[in-house]
N, C-alpha and C positions, 0 to 999 in steps of 0.2 A: 504493499499499499504506499503511495507516494505520499509526502510531506505536504501538508497544505499551505497555499502561499502565506508569506507573512501579511501579517495585520499592518497597514499602513498609519503611521501615526503622525499627527501634526500637533506640535508644541508651541502654545500662545506662551510669549514671554522668555527672555533670555538673560533674564538679570541673575541674582544669586541661586535662588531656587532653581530656575531652568537650568543653568549653565553647570552648577555644582552638582545637583541630584537627578532630575528629570533627565537629560539629555544622556549621561553617562550610564544610567540604569536600563534606558529604554535600549540603548545601543547594545548593551550587555546581555539583553534577554533574548534567547532564542525564540522566534517566530513572532517578533517586533521589527518594523521597518521605521526609523525616522525619515519621514518623506517632507515634511513642510515644518517651518519655525517661523511663527509670527513674531517680528521684532522690527523695531524702528533703526537698529544700529547692524546694517546687512554686512559691514566690514567686520565687525567681531563676531558674528556668527560664521561667515564664509571662512574667517581665519582657523578657527575650529573645525567646521563641518562644511567643506568645500563642497560636497556632494548633494547637498541640502537645499532645495529651494526655499527661499526667504520671501515672506509676504509681509509688507509695512503694515496693513491694514488689520488688526486683529480680529474684526468681526469677518473679513475675507479669510481669514485664517481658519475660524472656527466653522465655516462653510464649504472649506475648499473640498473640490471633488477628488482630489488624489488621496483623501485620508478618510478612514472610518473610524478610527478613534481620535479624539480630540483630549489634549491634556492642557489643562489651564492651569498657568503658573504666573499669575499676573496679579497687579496689587488688589487687596480684597474685595474693595468696593467693586471692581469690574467682574467677580466671579458669576455673580447669578445672572446679569445680562448675557454674558457670553455662553455659559452653559445652555441656557433659553434657546439662543440661536442656534447653537451647534445640534442639541435636541430635535429641534423643529426641523432640522436639515437632515434628521435621520443618523446621526452620528450619536455613539457610545461615548461617554465623558468621563473622564478623570479630572477632580477639581482638588486643586493645591489647599491644606489647610489654613485659615479655617475655611469651613464650606461656604457658609455665607456671612453677611453682616449681622443677621437677626433670624430669631425662630420662624418668623413669619415667610422669610424668603427660604429658609430650608423645608419647610412644609410644602410651599409652592413647588420648588424645584422636584421634591419627592414625588409628589403627585404628576408631576408633567413627565418624569421618566416613566412611569407606569402607564401613563396614557399612551406615549410613545412606543411603550414595550422596548425602552432602550436600557442599557447598562449606565448607572451613574454610581460613580464610586469617590471618595473622597481619600487624598494622598496621605495616610496615617504612617509612613514609612518607619517610625520608631517602635512599631510593633513587632520589628524584626531585627532590634538592637540586641547586642548580647547581654547588655545588663538587665532589660526588661526579660527577655527569655529566660535567664537564671532564675530571676525572682518568681517569675509566674510558675516556673518547673517547681520551684520549693514551696510556695504558697499551695498549689494544687495538690503537691505530694502528701500534704498534711504535718509534716514534719515539725511545722511550728506550731500546730495545733489550733485552737481558734485565735484569728487575728484581732488584735484589737487594737494596734497602733500602726500606722503605714505613712512613711514620709517618702517623698519623691521631690528631688532638688535638680534644676537645671542653674547652676550658678556658674557667672561669668565675671571675669574683672575686665571691664571696659570702662573705664572710667571719663573717655571723652565721649560725647553726644557726635553721631557721626552723620554724615549728610546723606541719609537714605530716607525713603518713604516711610518704612517700619518706625522710625524714631521721630518722624514729624507729625504735627498736628493734622487729623484728617480721620475718617471714619474707618475702624477696624486696625488702627495703630495702637503700639504701646506694647509692653510686654506680655499682658495678659494674652492680646489677641496673637502674639507672634510663638510665644513659648507654651501658654497655656493649652492648646489643643491637644500638645503632645502629653503634658501631665496628665490632664483630665482624661484623654481617650484611655490612657493605659490603667489608672485608677476605676473606670467604667468596664473596661474589660476583666478586670480580676473582681471587682464586687458590685457592678451594677449600678443602676441610678441612686442618687442619695436621697434621703428623706429632705435635708435641709441643706443649705450652702452659704457659709459665713465667710466674708472677703476683706481685705485690706490691701487697698493699693497707693502708692506713693511715688514722687518724684524726687529722687535723691541726688541725681548728678548735677552737678553745676551746668545750668544752661537747658537742661531737660524741660519738654515742652508736653510730654506724654509719659503715663506711668512706666516707670524703669524698675519698679518693685513690686512682687505680689507674693502674698500669702492668703491661701485659701484653703480653708477647712469644709471637707465634706463628711456631713454628720450621717451616721448609720445608726441603728439601734445601740450596739455597741461599741463598733468601731469608729474611728476618727481616721480619716485619711487626710494628711497634710500636704498640700501641693505648693512649693515654692520656687520661685525665679527672681534672680537680681543680677545686677551688673556691677556692684562694688563687692565681690566676693573671689580674694584672691586665692583663697584655698580653705581646706578644714571641715568642709562640709560633705556629706558623703552623698553620693547619687540617691542610694534607696536605704531607709532603715526600717524594719519591720520588727515588730513585737509581737508575740503569740503566747498561748497557755503553755508551749511546751518549749519555747526557745526563742531566740531573736536572731535576726539574719541583718548582715550589713555588707553592702557593695559600695566600695570606697569610691572606685574611677568609673568614668562613663565610658560606653560604646566609643570604638575607635573609626567608625566607617565615615563620619563626616571629616576627620582629621585625614584619612587616606584619601578622600576624594580630593580634598583642597592641595594635598601633595602630588595629585597626579595618578595615584594608583588605581589601574581598570577595575573595576568590579568584576571578582572571580578569578584575579591573580593570586600567585601565592601568597599567603598570609591575610588574603582579604578577611575581614571582620574577625578574626581571632584575637580573643581577649584574655592575656594574661593576669590579669587582676581576678583572684579568686572571690567567691563567695564567703564571708566570714560568718559561722554558724556558732552560735554560744548557748550551750545547754545548762541544766543546772549544776552538772559536775564536770563538765569538759567543754572544750573548744574544738571545732573543725573546720578545715578549710575544704571547700567543695570547688570543683572545676567550674568556670562560666563557658556555657556553650557559645560557639561562634555565631556571630549576626551575619545576616545577608538580607539585605533591603531590595535585592533583585527577587525576592520572594513576593512582594507585592505586586510587581508588574507580571510576573509568572501566573499569580492567581487571577490578575485582571485579564491575561491572553486568554487563560482556560474557561473562565466564565463566558467571554463573548462567543467563542467557541460550542458553549455547552457541554463543557466537559469538566466543570469546576463550579465553586460557588465564588460570588462576588466578596472580595476580601473585606470591604468595609463599605457595606449597602446602606443606602440613604436613612433607613429606620435607626440605624446605631449614629448616623451624622446627626439626625434631628435630637436625640438624645443629648449628644454631646453638646449640640447648641443650645439646648435649655439649660444646661450645667454652666457653660461660659456665660450665658446671658444671665442667669441668676447671680451669680457671681460679681458681675459687672453691677447690677442693680444692689446688691449687699453692700458693697462699697461706698456707691453713692447715698445709700440710705443708712448706713451703720447698723444693720441688723441682720439676722438670718432670713433668707428668703428659701421657699420651696420653689423647685423647678417646675415650670409651666409644662407638664405632661399630661397627657389623659391616662387611665389607666390602660387602655388599649397600647399607646405608645411606651409606657413603661415594660407591659408584658412582651411587647416586640422585640424591645432591647434587651431583655433578660433572655429571652427565649433563643435570640441569635448569639449571644454571648455564651449560652450552654451549648450550642450547636443543633438546636432545633431544627423540626422539618421545614420551617420557612425561613432558616436563617438568612440564606441569600439566593435566590431563586437562579439557576444559569438562565443563559439566554443564547438562543442561536437562531440562525437563520430557517433551520429545519424543524426545530420542535418548539419554538417560542419561549415565553416565560414559565409556562406552567404545563410544558407537554410532557411525554412519556420520560424522556431522559431526566428531566428534573425530577419527576416524581421517584424515579430510580436512586437519584443522589441523595434526595432527601430520606428516602427509605434508610439508604445505607448510613445516613448521618444517625437515625435513630437508633438502628441497630447495632451500631458501635458503642452506644452509651451503657457503661458498666451495669451488669445486672446482679443483684444480691444472691448468691447461690442459697442452697438449702443446707440443713445442718448435716445431713448424710452426705450431699456434695464436698463440704468444707472438712468432714471427719470420716474419710472413707473407711479408715482401719479401726475406729474405735468400736467398743461393742455396742450395741443398741441400749440406749437408756431405758431407764426402767419407767415405766409408765404408770402414773398414779390412776387407780380406779376411780371411776366416776361414781360419784355418790348421789342417792336420790334426796330428793327435799325432806323427806322423813330421816333418812340417815342425819344429815346435815343438823335438824333439828335435835335429835337426840345427843349428837357430839356436843351440841351447844349446851343443854342442858347439863351434861356432865360436865362442861367446862366450868359451868357457874357454880355447881355445888363444889368443885374443888377450890375456887376462889372462896366460896363462903367458908369452907372448913379452913383456910390459911388463915382468914379473917377472926377466926374465934379466938377467946382469950386462953390462956394457958390451963386455968382451973378447968374450963368447959371440956378442953381436949383429955384432961386426965380423966374426968367424970364420964366422958365417953368411951374411952379406953377401957376403964373398970367394967361397963355394962357390957362391953363386947366380950371381956373376959368372962363374965358371969355367965354369958349367953353360951359360950363354948363349953363350959364346964357343966353346965345343965345338960347339954346334948350327950356329952360322954357318959355321964351317969344314967 
């Protein structure tokens, strides 16, 4: 059987995200071909990607006939209008984080994707980071017991405000909208949507015009998940810290893939994604070092490719993006009002986010030209997801060599009544004073003597 033709991709935006993350990851993912780049700087794109067509108008790039998949890596305020145009033109769409500027736009795009039967996904590449994968494995293994405290930090030391749109005044700018989507998405993947969100945002650097410090607490019945980002941290804060009823886990240093991309390493090259910094586990009596699994952000685009072909699931479906947007919006509102805010999610939206996090049957329907969103291929994949869930075994299956346990005889209601009366008589006898017990014993002796005579 011949290999299918590669999916042709249009990348809109060739700034930091487009150049550093999207273009290298797309180029390194088998089955994807970068065909068009939407950018006003043709010389910059041509120097890096001479074989790729460059289109100056982002709207034209979103509807370009040469592409089947459109990747949007532009400033946040343009995400929604470009995604609308691309889906209306029949394109599958990947949107860089944050998905949209608000929850209303997120819900609108989710409905639009369903109406056009197109894949719509959000680029949450940090789900494929080594540090998060290690923490996720540890939490899901149960080695930490019941999780009570979770901390996730993205702290940097950048004391100078830079001339880039993320640090200038405007919709969707500031550190919470830049790094908050990563922090909150990872927490939601582990624990689901919180009951309430409490946040504090601040401008700490000289010349800052938007928040460059964020401290957000996601409140669950027992658990508190702390999400923190700042630009004046030269060191000393861990990437992750988790406390549970059976132990604690520390991940000191962050995943290295961003640093490797900035250094020019090709994704998939030797050493790609490897993390020498171990997970540090602290138990009641001892401490251990656990190896950190390698990260590979190409996994996101490989999953998108498979989902479009009808061979897999959307790695970050719109329902998860809506839940994340509700948390991001609740944090911004909490910081403005100085009180905890309940994320504006319906029961159905919460249930959908939880089901997808747990790998439920509707977690992310595969889409293909042949079977559509809910065709037989989708049903087979969803059924496989359901059947892979762990099932509790019977006592006999768990203990095949143990002797059959002794079974208690079932007693009738009358048997139970007699047993209750006997128990009551024993209790009453135990409560009698010593003199009464001596008299009772003497009467019993007399009766036995009389019988013998």
